[in-house]
C-alpha positions as CSV (number, residue, x, y, z in Angstrom):
1,M,24.1,-12.0,-19.4
2,R,20.5,-11.0,-19.9
3,W,19.2,-14.5,-19.0
4,F,21.2,-14.1,-15.7
5,A,20.0,-10.6,-15.0
6,I,16.3,-11.3,-15.3
7,P,16.2,-13.9,-12.5
8,K,18.1,-11.6,-10.2
9,M,15.7,-8.9,-11.0
10,A,12.8,-11.3,-10.1
11,I,14.6,-12.3,-6.8
12,S,15.6,-8.9,-5.5
13,L,12.1,-7.3,-5.4
14,P,10.5,-10.3,-3.5
15,L,13.5,-10.4,-1.2
16,A,13.1,-6.8,-0.4
17,V,9.4,-7.2,0.2
18,L,10.0,-10.3,2.4
19,A,12.6,-8.5,4.4
20,A,10.3,-5.6,5.0
21,A,7.5,-7.9,6.0
22,I,9.7,-9.9,8.4
23,L,11.0,-6.6,9.9
24,I,7.4,-5.5,10.5
25,L,6.5,-8.8,12.0
26,I,9.6,-8.8,14.3
27,N,8.9,-5.2,15.4
28,E,5.2,-6.0,16.0
29,A,6.1,-9.2,18.0
30,G,8.7,-7.2,20.0
31,F,6.2,-4.5,20.6
32,Q,3.5,-7.0,21.8
33,L,6.0,-8.8,24.1
34,S,7.3,-5.5,25.5
35,T,3.7,-4.2,26.0
36,Q,2.7,-7.4,27.8
37,A,5.9,-7.4,29.9
38,A,5.5,-3.7,30.8
39,S,1.8,-4.4,31.7
40,S,2.9,-7.3,33.9
41,M,5.6,-5.3,35.5
42,D,3.2,-2.5,36.2
43,R,0.8,-4.9,37.8
44,A,3.6,-6.5,39.8
45,Q,4.8,-3.1,41.0
46,A,1.2,-2.2,41.9
47,T,0.8,-5.5,43.7
48,R,4.0,-5.2,45.6
49,G,3.1,-1.6,46.6
50,S,-0.3,-2.7,47.8
51,V,1.2,-5.6,49.9
52,N,3.7,-3.2,51.4
53,K,0.9,-0.7,52.0
54,L,-1.2,-3.4,53.6
55,L,1.7,-4.4,55.9
56,Q,2.3,-0.7,56.8
57,Q,-1.4,-0.2,57.5
58,M,-1.4,-3.2,59.8
59,L,1.6,-1.8,61.7
60,D,-0.1,1.6,61.9
61,A,-3.3,0.0,63.1
62,E,-1.4,-2.0,65.7
63,T,0.4,1.1,66.8
64,G,-2.8,3.1,67.2
65,Q,-4.4,0.2,69.1
66,R,-1.5,-0.2,71.5
67,G,-1.4,3.6,72.1
68,Y,-5.0,3.6,73.0
69,L,-4.7,0.6,75.2
70,L,-1.7,2.0,77.1
71,T,-3.0,5.6,77.4
72,G,-6.7,5.3,77.1
73,D,-6.6,8.4,74.9
74,L,-9.3,8.3,72.2
75,H,-7.1,10.3,69.8
76,Y,-5.2,7.1,69.1
77,L,-8.3,5.6,67.8
78,E,-8.7,8.1,64.9
79,P,-5.7,6.8,62.9
80,Y,-6.7,3.3,64.0
81,D,-10.2,3.6,62.5
82,K,-8.9,5.3,59.3
83,T,-6.3,2.5,58.9
84,I,-9.0,-0.2,59.3
85,E,-10.9,1.4,56.4
86,G,-7.7,1.6,54.2
87,I,-6.9,-2.0,55.0
88,N,-10.2,-3.2,53.6
89,Q,-9.7,-1.1,50.4
90,T,-6.2,-2.4,50.0
91,L,-7.4,-6.0,50.3
92,S,-10.1,-5.3,47.7
93,M,-7.4,-3.9,45.4
94,L,-5.2,-7.0,46.0
95,H,-8.1,-9.3,45.1
96,T,-8.5,-7.4,41.9
97,L,-4.8,-7.5,41.0
98,Y,-4.5,-11.3,41.8
99,A,-7.7,-12.3,40.0
100,D,-5.7,-14.0,37.2
101,S,-3.2,-15.8,39.5
102,P,-4.7,-18.8,41.3
103,E,-1.5,-19.5,43.3
104,D,-1.2,-15.9,44.5
105,M,-4.9,-15.9,45.3
106,E,-4.3,-18.8,47.8
107,A,-1.6,-16.8,49.5
108,L,-3.8,-13.7,49.4
109,A,-6.7,-15.7,51.0
110,A,-4.4,-16.8,53.8
111,L,-3.2,-13.3,54.2
112,S,-6.7,-12.0,54.3
113,R,-7.7,-14.6,57.0
114,N,-4.7,-13.6,59.2
115,V,-5.5,-9.9,58.7
116,A,-9.1,-10.6,59.7
117,R,-7.9,-12.4,62.8
118,K,-5.5,-9.7,63.7
119,L,-8.2,-7.1,63.2
120,S,-10.6,-9.1,65.3
121,E,-8.0,-9.4,68.1
122,M,-7.3,-5.7,68.0
123,D,-11.0,-4.8,67.9
124,L,-11.6,-7.1,70.9
125,S,-8.8,-5.4,72.9
126,V,-10.2,-2.0,72.0
127,R,-13.7,-2.9,73.0
128,M,-12.6,-4.4,76.3
129,R,-10.5,-1.2,77.0
130,K,-13.6,0.9,76.2
131,Q,-15.7,-1.3,78.6
132,G,-13.1,-0.9,81.4
133,N,-12.3,-4.6,81.5
134,E,-8.7,-4.1,82.5
135,D,-7.8,-7.7,83.2
136,A,-9.2,-9.0,79.9
137,W,-7.5,-6.5,77.5
138,K,-4.2,-6.8,79.5
139,F,-4.4,-10.6,79.2
140,V,-5.0,-10.3,75.5
141,L,-2.1,-7.8,75.2
142,T,0.3,-10.0,77.1
143,T,-0.4,-13.1,75.0
144,D,1.6,-14.1,71.9
145,V,-1.5,-14.4,69.7
146,G,-1.2,-10.9,68.2
147,M,2.5,-11.4,67.6
148,D,2.0,-14.7,65.9
149,Q,-0.7,-13.3,63.7
150,M,1.6,-10.4,62.7
151,N,4.3,-12.8,61.9
152,E,2.0,-14.8,59.7
153,I,0.9,-11.5,58.0
154,R,4.5,-10.6,57.4
155,A,5.3,-14.1,56.1
156,Q,2.3,-14.0,53.7
157,S,3.2,-10.5,52.7
158,L,6.8,-11.5,52.0
159,K,5.6,-14.4,49.9
160,L,3.4,-12.1,47.8
161,V,6.1,-9.5,47.5
162,S,8.5,-12.2,46.3
163,S,6.0,-13.4,43.8
164,S,5.6,-9.8,42.6
165,S,9.4,-9.4,42.4
166,L,9.6,-12.7,40.4
167,R,7.0,-11.3,38.0
168,I,8.9,-8.1,37.7
169,A,12.1,-10.1,37.0
170,T,10.3,-12.2,34.5
171,A,8.9,-9.1,32.8
172,G,12.3,-7.6,32.7
173,V,13.7,-10.8,31.1
174,Q,10.9,-10.7,28.6
175,I,11.6,-7.1,27.7
176,D,15.3,-8.0,27.3
177,R,14.3,-10.9,25.0
178,S,12.1,-8.6,22.9
179,L,14.9,-6.1,22.6
180,Q,17.3,-8.8,21.7
181,L,14.8,-10.1,19.2
182,S,14.5,-6.6,17.7
183,R,18.3,-6.3,17.5
184,I,18.6,-9.6,15.8
185,G,15.8,-8.8,13.4
186,I,17.2,-5.4,12.6
187,A,20.6,-6.9,12.0
188,L,19.2,-9.7,9.8
189,M,17.1,-7.2,7.9
190,A,20.1,-4.9,7.5
191,L,22.1,-7.9,6.1
192,A,19.1,-8.7,3.8
193,G,19.0,-5.1,2.7
194,L,22.7,-5.1,1.9
195,L,22.3,-8.4,0.0
196,A,19.4,-6.9,-2.0
197,F,21.4,-3.8,-2.6
198,Y,24.4,-5.9,-3.7
199,M,22.2,-7.9,-6.1
200,Y,20.7,-4.6,-7.4
201,L,24.2,-3.3,-8.1
202,R,25.2,-6.6,-9.8
203,Q,22.0,-6.5,-11.8
204,T,22.6,-2.8,-12.8
205,Q,26.2,-3.6,-13.7
206,A,25.1,-6.6,-15.8
207,L,22.5,-4.5,-17.5
208,L,25.1,-1.7,-18.2
209,H,27.5,-4.3,-19.6
210,A,24.7,-5.8,-21.7
211,G,23.6,-2.4,-23.0
212,K,27.2,-1.5,-23.8
213,R,27.7,-4.8,-25.7
214,E,24.4,-4.2,-27.6
215,Q,25.6,-0.7,-28.4
216,E,28.9,-2.0,-29.6
217,A,27.1,-4.6,-31.7
218,L,24.8,-2.0,-33.1
219,Q,27.7,0.3,-33.9
220,R,29.5,-2.6,-35.6
221,E,26.4,-3.3,-37.7
222,R,26.0,0.4,-38.5
223,D,29.7,0.6,-39.5
224,Q,29.2,-2.5,-41.6
225,L,26.1,-1.0,-43.3
226,D,28.0,2.3,-43.8
227,R,30.8,0.4,-45.5
228,E,28.4,-1.6,-47.6
229,V,26.5,1.6,-48.6
230,R,29.8,3.4,-49.4
231,E,31.0,0.4,-51.4
232,R,27.7,0.0,-53.3
233,T,27.5,3.8,-53.9
234,A,31.1,3.7,-55.2
235,T,30.2,0.7,-57.4
236,L,27.0,2.5,-58.7
237,A,29.0,5.7,-59.3
238,E,31.6,3.7,-61.2
239,L,28.9,1.9,-63.1
240,A,27.1,5.2,-63.9
241,T,30.4,6.7,-65.0
242,H,31.1,3.7,-67.1
243,L,27.6,3.9,-68.7
244,Q,28.1,7.5,-69.5
245,Q,31.5,6.8,-71.0
246,V,29.9,3.9,-73.0
247,R,27.1,6.3,-74.1
248,E,29.6,8.9,-75.2
249,D,31.6,6.3,-77.1
250,E,28.5,5.0,-78.7
251,R,27.4,8.5,-79.6
252,G,30.9,9.1,-81.0
253,H,30.7,5.9,-83.0
254,L,27.3,6.8,-84.3
255,A,28.4,10.3,-85.2
256,R,31.3,9.0,-87.2
257,E,29.0,6.5,-89.0
258,L,26.5,9.2,-89.8
259,H,29.2,11.5,-90.9
260,D,31.1,9.0,-93.0
261,E,28.4,6.8,-94.4
262,L,25.2,8.9,-94.5
263,G,27.1,12.1,-95.3
264,A,28.9,10.4,-98.2
265,L,25.5,9.0,-99.5
266,L,23.8,12.4,-99.3
267,T,26.7,14.2,-101.0
268,A,26.9,11.6,-103.8
269,A,23.1,12.0,-104.3
270,K,23.5,15.7,-104.5
271,L,26.3,15.4,-107.1
272,D,24.1,12.9,-109.1
273,V,21.3,15.4,-109.2
274,A,23.6,18.2,-110.4
275,R,25.0,15.9,-113.1
276,M,21.5,14.9,-114.2
277,K,20.4,18.5,-114.4
278,S,23.5,19.4,-116.6
279,R,22.9,16.5,-119.0
280,L,19.2,17.0,-119.5
281,G,19.6,20.2,-121.4
282,T,16.2,21.9,-122.0
283,I,13.7,20.8,-119.5
284,T,10.1,21.7,-118.7
285,P,9.3,24.0,-115.8
286,E,7.7,21.1,-113.9
287,V,10.9,19.0,-114.1
288,A,13.0,22.0,-113.1
289,D,10.8,22.4,-110.0
290,R,11.2,18.7,-109.1
291,I,14.9,18.9,-109.5
292,Q,15.1,22.0,-107.4
293,H,12.9,20.4,-104.7
294,L,15.1,17.3,-104.7
295,N,18.2,19.4,-104.3
296,E,16.7,21.4,-101.4
297,S,15.6,18.1,-99.7
298,L,19.2,16.8,-100.0
299,N,20.5,20.1,-98.5
300,S,18.1,19.8,-95.6
301,G,19.1,16.1,-95.1
302,I,22.8,17.1,-95.1
303,A,22.0,20.0,-92.6
304,L,20.0,17.6,-90.4
305,K,22.8,15.0,-90.5
306,R,25.3,17.7,-89.5
307,R,23.1,18.8,-86.5
308,I,22.6,15.3,-85.4
309,V,26.3,14.6,-85.6
310,E,27.1,17.7,-83.6
311,D,24.5,16.7,-81.0
312,L,26.0,13.3,-80.7
313,R,29.6,14.3,-80.7
314,P,30.4,18.0,-81.1
315,S,33.3,18.1,-83.6
316,S,33.8,21.8,-82.7
317,L,35.4,20.7,-79.4
318,S,38.3,19.0,-81.1
319,H,38.6,21.6,-83.9
320,L,37.6,24.9,-82.4
321,G,37.9,24.5,-78.6
322,L,35.4,24.8,-75.7
323,V,34.7,28.5,-75.9
324,A,33.8,28.4,-79.5
325,S,31.7,25.3,-79.1
326,L,29.7,26.9,-76.3
327,E,29.2,30.0,-78.5
328,I,27.9,27.9,-81.3
329,L,25.7,25.9,-78.9
330,A,24.3,29.1,-77.5
331,R,23.6,30.7,-80.9
332,E,21.9,27.5,-82.2
333,F,19.7,27.3,-79.1
334,E,18.9,31.0,-79.4
335,D,17.8,30.6,-83.0
336,R,15.8,27.5,-82.3
337,A,14.1,28.4,-79.0
338,G,13.9,32.2,-79.4
339,V,15.6,32.9,-76.1
340,D,18.0,35.9,-75.8
341,I,21.3,34.5,-74.6
342,T,24.4,36.4,-73.5
343,T,27.7,34.7,-72.9
344,D,30.7,35.6,-70.8
345,L,33.3,32.9,-71.6
346,E,36.9,33.0,-70.6
347,S,39.5,31.0,-72.4
348,V,40.7,28.0,-70.5
349,E,42.9,24.9,-71.2
350,L,41.2,21.7,-70.1
351,S,41.4,18.0,-70.8
352,G,39.0,16.5,-73.4
353,S,36.9,14.8,-70.8
354,T,36.5,18.0,-68.7
355,Q,35.6,20.0,-71.8
356,L,33.0,17.4,-72.7
357,T,31.6,17.5,-69.2
358,I,31.2,21.3,-69.3
359,Y,29.7,21.1,-72.8
360,R,27.1,18.5,-71.8
361,L,26.3,20.5,-68.6
362,V,25.5,23.6,-70.7
363,Q,23.7,21.5,-73.3
364,E,21.5,19.8,-70.7
365,S,20.8,23.1,-69.0
366,L,19.7,24.7,-72.3
367,T,17.5,21.6,-73.1
368,N,15.7,21.9,-69.7
369,M,15.4,25.6,-70.2
370,G,13.7,25.1,-73.5
371,K,11.3,22.4,-72.2
372,Y,10.3,23.8,-68.8
373,A,11.6,27.3,-68.1
374,D,9.6,29.4,-70.5
375,A,12.4,32.0,-70.3
376,Q,13.1,35.1,-72.2
377,H,16.7,35.8,-71.3
378,A,19.6,33.6,-70.2
379,N,23.2,34.0,-69.4
380,I,26.1,31.5,-69.8
381,T,29.3,32.2,-67.8
382,L,32.7,30.4,-67.9
383,Q,35.3,31.8,-65.5
384,N,38.9,30.7,-65.2
385,F,40.7,30.7,-61.9
386,D,44.1,29.4,-60.8
387,S,43.2,25.8,-59.9
388,Y,39.6,25.5,-60.9
389,I,36.9,26.9,-63.2
390,T,33.3,27.8,-62.7
391,V,30.4,27.4,-65.1
392,E,27.0,29.0,-64.6
393,V,23.8,28.9,-66.7
394,K,21.0,31.3,-65.5
395,D,17.6,32.1,-66.9
396,D,14.6,34.3,-66.0
397,G,12.1,31.6,-66.4
398,K,9.3,30.4,-64.1
399,G,11.6,28.4,-61.9
400,F,10.7,25.5,-59.6
401,D,11.2,24.1,-56.1
402,P,14.4,21.9,-56.0
403,S,13.2,20.1,-52.8
404,V,10.2,18.6,-54.6
405,V,11.9,17.5,-57.8
406,P,10.6,14.0,-58.6
407,A,13.0,11.0,-58.6
408,S,12.2,10.5,-62.3
409,S,14.0,13.7,-63.2
410,H,17.1,12.0,-64.6
411,G,18.4,15.2,-66.3
412,L,19.4,16.9,-63.1
413,T,20.7,13.7,-61.6
414,G,22.7,13.0,-64.7
415,M,24.3,16.5,-64.6
416,K,25.1,16.1,-60.9
417,H,26.7,12.7,-61.4
418,R,28.7,13.9,-64.5
419,V,30.1,16.9,-62.5
420,E,30.9,14.8,-59.4
421,A,32.6,12.2,-61.6
422,A,34.9,14.9,-62.7
423,S,35.6,15.7,-59.0
424,G,33.5,18.8,-59.2
425,R,30.5,20.2,-57.3
426,L,27.1,21.1,-58.8
427,T,24.6,23.6,-57.2
428,I,21.1,24.2,-58.5
429,T,19.3,27.3,-57.2
430,S,15.7,28.0,-58.2
431,Q,12.5,29.4,-56.8
432,P,9.0,29.5,-58.4
433,G,8.7,32.7,-60.4
434,H,12.4,33.7,-60.0
435,G,14.2,31.7,-62.6
436,T,16.8,28.9,-62.3
437,G,20.6,28.9,-61.8
438,V,22.9,26.0,-62.5
439,F,26.4,26.5,-61.0
440,A,29.3,24.1,-61.2
441,V,32.9,24.2,-59.9
442,L,35.4,21.8,-61.5
443,P,39.2,21.4,-61.0
444,K,41.4,22.1,-63.9
445,S,43.3,18.9,-63.8
446,L,42.6,15.5,-62.4
């Protein structure tokens, strides 16, 4: 899905940019067309207004001229003279408005000529009336020349007004086209925006699905790794338990060999020394010292053998029980290390493996105490509860920081594994300068 989402991502952004650019171009084109059409419409309106104004001025001038001719009152000449000046200004404005239209300029030129002729005809009549030439101005007034010229002026004005109306209509059509173009452009851009939004939604949905699948794949991989870790941890725990059991078996076998073989040899040697001493009779002091030294050496060897055998496989567990074995272990360590040990041991019935686990835990704790703690006092506690027992070994030594114990410290690791293999829990509390406490909780039966 990712290979499909990336092209859509590459298309949607350019499509949105293109749609925005096209919309801007359409709006700009519509604005330009509308502006041009509005300008053309304004000019056409101005042109039509000027033509109508010119026609009205000609009518006003003719009215003033006829009033003066009929009455001889000079007051009629005042609007006539003002109208003549306005006609010239209007013609100048029309020439400016039609400067860019050659066809309309021809019509305007014809209109200008007719206006000039009509103004000349009216000026001639007014001058003859002022001069008192009655026959002349009456003759001019009664002829059809003025009427023909006005008709021509009206015709030319109508042509120019029609041209202006056509321009206004054309500008209106142009404005309608620009509006229609804007409507079409906006509609197309709206459709393009909807398409881009749809593509964005599809892309987002595809990315969400891809992310969900990746998370599911990662979760499956994590679950697989967790299972493998648990399986390997269980395998290593079983292996460690097996190795500990093999070690205990080997130690038991070695203890039996030392007890049976070496013990028999040392005992036989001691008996031989006693027999030799009884048969020698009178002996010199030097020989007596040698025999005594040999006898003491054999006694030391027998004691060493007994201690080694007890360390390898405490026979007191099977003969005397756990409590007595722990008492013996505490007293021997007290004599050997010079540490004052107090015990609080409750009687408990446990399986042989659990007894051995507790014995080894206390033994390893005392060994570590002798090596590292530099303690003066220690306490060993064994408490019996309904379904579990607790074992605690505490000392007042120099302590340590459990969080910085090196990985090479196999003694603590071995104790923890031995307790956990017996379905128990081991807790080690210590602080520099405040001693160490080893606390274990084990079930009574497995």
